[in-house]
N, C-alpha and C positions, 0 to 999 in steps of 0.2 A: 912431593906436592909443591905448588907454587901459589903465591898470593897475587891475585890480580888487584885486590885491595886489602890492606891490613888495618886492623883497628889501632887507633892512637892511644886508647886507654883500656884498662882491664877492670873487671868487677871488684878487684881487691884494692883499687886506688885509694878509697877513703874508708876502708873497713875499720882500721884501728881507731880513727877519730870517732866514727859512729859508735863503736863499742864503748868507748870511754864515756861518751855523753849518755848513752842508755844506762850504763851501770850507775851513773850518778843519779839519774831519775829514779831508777828502781830502788836504790838505797834510801832515797828520800821517802819514797812511799812505804817501804818496809818499816822505816823508823816512825813516820808520822801518820801513816794510815790514810783514812778517808779525808782528813784535812789537807794532806799534801795533794791528793787528787783534785780536790776543790780548787786549790790554788793553781795547779797545772792546767786545769780546764779553763780557768779564767784567763790565764796567760796565753795559752795557745789557740783557744777557740772563742775567747770572749764570752764564755758561757756562765750564766748566773742562776739558771733555773734548776729544777729537779733533774736528776739524771735518768731515773726510770720513767719510761714513757707511760703515761696514764692511759686508761682505756678510752677516756673521752677524747684526749688529744689524738690518740691513734686512729680512732674512728673518723675524726675530722680530717686528718691527713689522707686516709684511705678514700674518703668521699670526694677528695679533690682530684683523684687520679681518673683520667678519661677511661671510659669503658673499653675502647679499642686497645689501650695499653694494658688494661687488666686482662683482656683476652690473651694477649701475647705472653704476659707473665704466667698466666695459668697454663698455656701451652708449654712454655719452657719447663715449668714445674712438673708437668705430666711426663715429659721426656726424661728429665733428670731423676725424678722419683722412680719411674719405671725401671730405668737401668740400675739404680741403686738397690731396688728390691730384688732384681734378678741376681745381683751380686750376693745379697744376703742369703738368697735361696741356694746359692752355689756352695755354701759352707754349712756344715751340719754337725749336730752332736752325734756321737756314736759310742757304742760299747762293744768290746771284743774280748773273747776268751782266748788268750794267746797260748796258754798251756792249761791242762786240766786244773781247775782251782785258782787260776790267775785271771782276774777280771780287771780290765783296764778300760778307761772311758775318757771322753772329752765333753766338756760343758762349754757353752757359749753364753756369756753374760754381758749385756750391754753396759757401757759406762753409765754412771748415774747422772753426771753433770758434764755438759760440753759447753765450752765458750767459743763462740763463732765471731770472728772479726770481719766486718764488711768495710772495705776502704771507702774514703770520701774523696776530697780534693776536687780535681777538675771534672770527674765523672760521677754519675749516680749509678753505683754498681748493683743494680737490682738482681742481675744474674748471679753475682757472687753470693748474694743472700740465699738464693735457692741452692747453689752448689754445696754450701757447708751445712745449712740448717736442714734441708730436705734429706741429705745423706745421713746426718746424725739421727733424724727421726726414723728413717727407713731401717737403721741399725737397731732401733729400739731404745735410744737414749731417753731417760725419763724427763730430764729438764735441760732445755737448750736456752742458754743466755746469749743474746746477740748484742754486740756493740758496734756502733757506726758513728762517725764524726758528724756533728750537726752542720748544716749549711745555712747560716743565719740563725733563725730561731727554731730549727727542727732538722731532723734527718730528712733527706729527700723523700717526698711522698711515695714515689714508685718503689723505693727501697723498703719503706714501711709496709706497703701492700705485699711485696714479695716475701718479706719476713713473716707476715701474717699467714699467707697462703702456705708457706713452707712449714709452719708450725712452731715458730719461736715462742717460748713460754714467757720470757722476760726480754724486753728490748731496752737497751741503755743508750742514751744519746751522748756518746763520748767517743773520742778517737785517740789515736797515738799510743805511745808507750803506757800512759796512765790507764787506758782502756784494757790493754793486755794484762797489766798488773791487777787491775780491778777484778777481772774474771778469774785469774789464777789464784788470787788471795781471798776471793769471796766477799770483797768489799761491797757495801750497800745491799747485798742480797743474802749474806750469810751462807752462801753455797759456793765453795771453791770448786773450780772446774777440774775435772780429771784430765781433760785434754783441751788444748787450744787449737783451733782450726781457722783457716781463712788466709787469704793473701793480704799483703800490705807493703808499705814502703820499706826502705832499708832499716829504719829505726824500729818499726813494728817487728820485722823479721828477726832483728837482733834481740829484741826483748823476749820474743818467744824462745829463741835459742838459749839465752841466759837462764830464764826461768826453768826451762826443761833440764838444763845441765845441773841446776841447783836442786833438782828433785821435787820441785813444786807441782809439776804436772808433766804430762807428755805433750807432744805436738804432732801435727799432721805431717808436714814436710817443711823443709827450709824453702819458703816461698819468697825469694827476693825479687829484684827487678825482672820483668818478663824477658824471656829469651826465645827466639824463634829461628829455626834453620830450615832451609829448603834444599833437598837433594834433587838436582835436575840434570837430565841428560840431553842429548841433541834433539830429542823428540819434543821437549818442553817448549811452550810458547813464552818467549822472553818477557812479553808485556804482562802476562799473568803472573809470572815469577816476580817481576818488579813491583806490581801493584800489591801483591801479598806481603812482600818485604816491608813496604811503606806502611801497610795497614798495621803491622805489628810495631813498627818504629814509633807510632804515635802514643804508645803506652807511657813513655817517659824519656827524659833526657839521657838516662843511663840504661836503656833497654837495648841489648845487643840483637842485631839481626844478621844472619850468616847465610851465604849461598855456597853450597858445595856442588861442583859440577865437573864433568869430564869433557866439557865442550868449551874451548876458549872463545869461540864465536858467541855462544850464548852468554858467557860471563861478561864479555866486553859490551855486548848490547845492553845487558842489564845495568852495567856501570854507567853507560851513556844516558839511559833513559830515566834512571831514578831521580836525579835532580829535577827533571822536568815534572815528574809526577808529584814530587814534594812541593814544588812551587805552586802547583794547582790546588793544594790543600787549603782549607779555610784558615787553619792555624799551622803554618809550615815550620815554625821555629823548633817545635819539639822533635818531629821526625828528622828535621835537618840536622839537629845536634846529635841525635841518636845514630844516624847513618854516618855522619862525619867522624864521631869519636869511637863508635863501637861496631860499625858495620864492616863486614869482611866478605870477600869473594875468594874462595879457595879452589884452585884448579888441581884436579887429581888425574891420574893416568887411566884408571878403570874403576869399575864398580866395587871391586874388592878394596881398593884404597879409599873410595868414598865411604865404605862401611867403617873402615878403621878410623878415618877422620871424624865421622859422625860420632862414633862411640867414644872418642877422645873428648869431644866437646860436650856430649851428653846433654843436648839442649832440651829445654822444657817442652817446646813444640817442634815436631819434625814433620815437614810435608814432603811427600814423595811425588815428583812429577817426572816419572821415568818409566821405561818399559818393564814388564814382568813384575807387577806389584807384589805378588806373593813371595818372590825371591827376597825382597827387602824385608817383608814381615818375618821371614824365616832366618834372616842373617843379621839384622840389626839387634843389638842387645842393650843399648843404653840410651834412654830418652824418657821424657815425661809422658807424651802421648803422640801417637802416629796419625797422620792425615794422609790417606792414600788416594792418589789420582788428582787430576786437575779439578774435579768436582768437589773435592773436600778442602775447604779452606779453614784456617784456624778460627776465624770468627764463628763458624758453625759450632765448634766445640765450646768456644767461649760463651756462647749465648744459649743455645737451645737444642743441639742435636741429641744430647743425653749423657755423654761421657763427662766426667768432671773436669773443670778447668783449673782446679787448685793443684798445681803440679810442681815437682822438684826443680830447683834451679841450682846454679853454681856447682854443677857436676854431681849433685846428689842423685841424679838418675843412675849413677853407677851402682847404687845400693838400695834405691827406693823407687817405687812407683808413685802415682799421684794419690789424692784423697779418694778414699773408697769406704764402704761400710765397715770393712775389717779394721780400719783405724779406730773405730768407736767400739770395738768388741774386745772383751777379755776372754781369751781361750784358755780354759783351765783343764787340768787332767786330774783323774783320781784312779785309785787302785784298791783292790781287795785281794789278799793272798790267803787262801784257806790253810788250815793246819797241815793237810797232806801236801799241798804245794810247797810248803816251807822246806820239805825234804830236798827239793831241787833249788829253790830260790835262795833260801838261807845258806845252804851249802856253798853255792857259787859266790854269793855276796860276802860270806865270811872269808873265803880264800882271796877274793879280789881285794877286800879291805886290807888284808895283810900284805898283799903285793904292793899296795900304796902306802903301807906303813901306818894305817889308821886302826889301831888296836881297839879303840872304843867301839868303832863301827862293827868290827869283827865280833866282839863279845855280845853285842845286841843280837846278832844272828845266832851265835853259839848258844845263847840262853834259850832261844826258841827250839833249836834242835834238841837240846837236853830235855826241855819241858814237854815237847810234843812227842818225842821218840825216846823215852827213858830207857828202853831195853836195847837200844842200838848203840854200838860203839862208834864214836866219832874221832877222827884223828885231827885235833885242832892245832897240831904242831907241824903241819905240812909246810907252811910258809913262815912259821914263827916258833922259836924254841921256848917261848914264854908260855907257861901253863897256868890256868887259874881254876 
């Protein structure tokens, strides 16, 4: 492969510095609890009020949202909720008799408390509110706590309405690392989250990772800076490719956008036109920095090499603008979510088409998909072994335990064989000369 344009920076450039800062904040909160959170909210957000959104304030904010916007938010919720409920219906409890007297089963139990983070900053992420909260509710989570940074004296009204429609039980006006810690530790609510979900900046993502590694809770995915890749062949329209790359570059200064193509002509046309598209944006400085520092155009020999390169990058979003769309579905193996054909652009999934936009980044697509109802479910198994079935199961388990050198395990099985079948001779020394 060949680079028509190569990135100047990588996602790992500042990771060690960020981790150190986040660890310091989390240590402060674990030591000083709610008082530390109060001080951090005052420092970073200038926040002096209550954190938990009151019913009265919530209604006032909802009332300020225009009806046309409410309709679009409800539409987005219908699509996301519908897809999430279809996912939930695709996994089921079952029970199976694998041998006479051996009853095995699977239970599905929703997590009790989910903490959902909705980013703030330059954008009002109403759709992110729907993606996490509606999916948790579709899974059957009893209590969903949502945190979002205030913009001035409140969370953005559209975000509040989206949270209300999606079914958030508690809304907290708080952002950053302190919000992640608050949900994980159950501060101000007394309900520690079993899982933390939702996208955020590098500090939020790092906080989720650290708390998960410490065993405080689990997390949905490692959702760092947005990544987008486009696989395009000679049939693709270069202007569509360029517009879509710029659309994703506006996420942030550190949001990589990549083009993988087997057409040099297409790659060079995209390289030429992107600066012009960026210059036409109302706020060009963010996509300009993203494209300059993290943008790449990779030229490959054929579609097999395009597949290999794509799976190496494992981008969060992958658009396919190429012939034979089903071939790509069947051959790509590492990505967050696929967008097939020119008619499917990432903003569709980001906003309202129905699939979840909380997706793995930093190559986590090698081992994980995006947020879905299964992330909020605990899948448990159970078994019942009858006395008669012990003749087979205990016999095999006893022998296998001694193969592994686990005498205590073997004797638990031996005891049942003696108890249930007292008139039968058992050779307990097949794998072990020790007799008891």
